[in-house]
N, C-alpha and C positions, 0 to 999 in steps of 0.2 A: 504493499500499499502506500501511495505516495504521500512523505511528509512534508509540508512548507517548510522552507529553510527561515530562521528567525531573521528579524532585521537586525543588521549589523550597526552599532551605535557607538560613536563616539563624544565625549562630553567635555565641552571645553569650558573653563570658567576657573577665574583666579580665587574663590572664594572655597576651601576645602569642606566647609559646612554644606555649600550648595551640593557640591561635588559627590561627597558622600550619601547625601538625602536621595539625590536623583539615582544614582548607582543603586543604592538599597529599592527604591521604588521601582526601577526598571527590573531588578533580578528578579522580583515578585511577577514579572511578567512573561509569561511562557514564550510569546512570539517575538520578544525584543532580548539582543544580547549587547551588552555593553563591552566591547572588545578593546579599548584604551581611552584614556583621559589625558587632559591636558590643562595646564595653569597658563600658558602664552600661547599667543598666536604662531609664534615661531614653532613651539612644542608640537601644535596642532598641524602645520604644515608639516612638519617631519614626520609626524605618524601617518599620515595621508599619504605620503610618498610610498611607505611600507606595509599599510594594512589595506584590505580589503572592506571598503565601508559602504553602507548604503546612507545613513544620515548623519551630519553631525548638528548636535545642539551647541549652538553656539552664544556665548553671552557677550556684549558690546564693551562692557567695561573690564579691560583684561591688559595686561602689558602686549604691546604690539596688537593694538584694539580691534574689535572685532569688525570693523568695516573695511580696516585695512587688510585682515585675514581674509575677508569674504572676497575682496578686489583679487586678493593673490590666487585665491581658488579658481576665480573664473578666468583669471589671465591664463593659468595653467592647464584650464580645461579638465580639471579632476573630476571624474564622474562620480560626483557624490552629491545628496541634496542637503541643504542648508536651511535648518530650522533656529530662526533667532530667538532666543529666551533672555528676557531682560527686564531691569528693573525700571526701565527708561522708556516706558510706552508712550512717549510726545508722539504728536503727528510729525516733525521733521524726522526723527529717527526712522519711524514707519516708511517714510517715504523715500528715503535713503535706503532703506533696506529693499524697497522694491525696485528701485533704480539699479541697484547691484546685484539683481537679480536672485536674490535670497527666495529660497520655496516658501517661507513661511514664519510668521511672526507672532509670538506669544509672550504676554506680561507674565512675570513671576508672580501676579496676584491671581493669576487662574488657579484653578484647584489642578491636582496632581493627576485626576481622571483626563481633565482636557489637554495637558500637556502629554500623557500618552496617547490621545487619539490624534493630537496632531502630529506627532511622530511616524504614527500609522498612516495616515492621511498624505503626508509629505513623501512617505517613501513609496506610497502608489500612484505617485505623480500628481497629486493635487497641489493647488496654490492655498496657503492657510492664512488669511489675515484677518484681523478685527473688524467688525463693522464700521467703528472708526475710521478705517484706513480707505474704506471706500468711501464714506463721507467727505472725507480731506481731497481724496482726488478727485471729488465732483464739487468741488467749492468753485464757485464764480466770484470775480473782482468786480463790485458795480454793477452787477448784473451781465458783466460779458462773460462769453466763454474762454476759459484758459486751458491751453494746450501745452504740456511741456514740450522742448525741442524732441525728445524722442519720439513723443505721442506725434508731432506733426510730420516726423520722418515718417512713422508707421501710415498714417494718414496718406502722406504723398505715394507710399508705394499702393496701397489699397486703390487710390484713384487711377493707378497704371494697370490695375487688372492683376496685381501679383496674388499667389497664394500665399497662407500663412508661412509655408516651408521655404518659398522664395523670400520672402520679406525676411525671415528669420537668417537667411545666408548673406542676404544683401546687409543686413545691421549688424551681422556677426553675433547674434542672442540666441537664444534658445525658441522653439516655437511654443513651449509655455508663456515665455515671455510674451510675444506678440499676441497672443490671446487676451492675456492678462491687459494689455494696452488696448487693444480692441474692446474690451467690455467697458473700460474707462472712457475712452473715445466715443462710445455709443453713447454711454450715460452723458457725458458732459454734451454732446451735439444734441441730446434727446432724439438720436433716431434708433431704428430697430435694425437696419442690416447693411450691408456693402454697398449695395447701390444706393441709399439714402446717404451715407456718408460722403460718398464720390459727389453727389451732387451737392452738398453741402460745401464740398473741399472745392469744386469750381466756383460755386458763387461768392467764395467769401476769401480767395487765396490771396486775391490783390491786396485787400484791406485787414487783413487777419494779423492781431499780436500774439506773438507766442511768448510765453511766460519764459 
């Protein structure tokens, strides 16, 4: 009988109490196995070069901080999903995590069960962000639509008739990231599909102000 392999996880946090607590929690979870831990970004990167890992649970506030580490993980194209677990669940941190292609973002104030669920969801290829992140991405200034530079580039590619895979290749991001940006673009433009988004682009491209 086929037995599903456990999700292999590395924990990265500079607080021993957090590391020990998380490790203890996950040891009691049959479908998740902790294969390593790190207290700095450099330690994490070294571990990722040596071990087969499915998910990194990454703290932001540690030596060689989480965002710098996440940037390096993506630069090296390491085949791992990254779940940010942080006490700093502010809007700016969430938006930066999105832009750096973190697969998920969970505040440390969430219940242990939510953290375990987020690890499973990220391992399965889902993007996991709080509802507050969606509100943040859908904000308008003065009633105007505000797309980020990256969102505008995605919209330009959509208007050229490119598929998600083609957009991902052109912008050097993952297809998951393209889907995430499209969802936010549709919400900001208040459209429901690519055709409507393309129509909006050609109508507004001459006068639109990008954030």
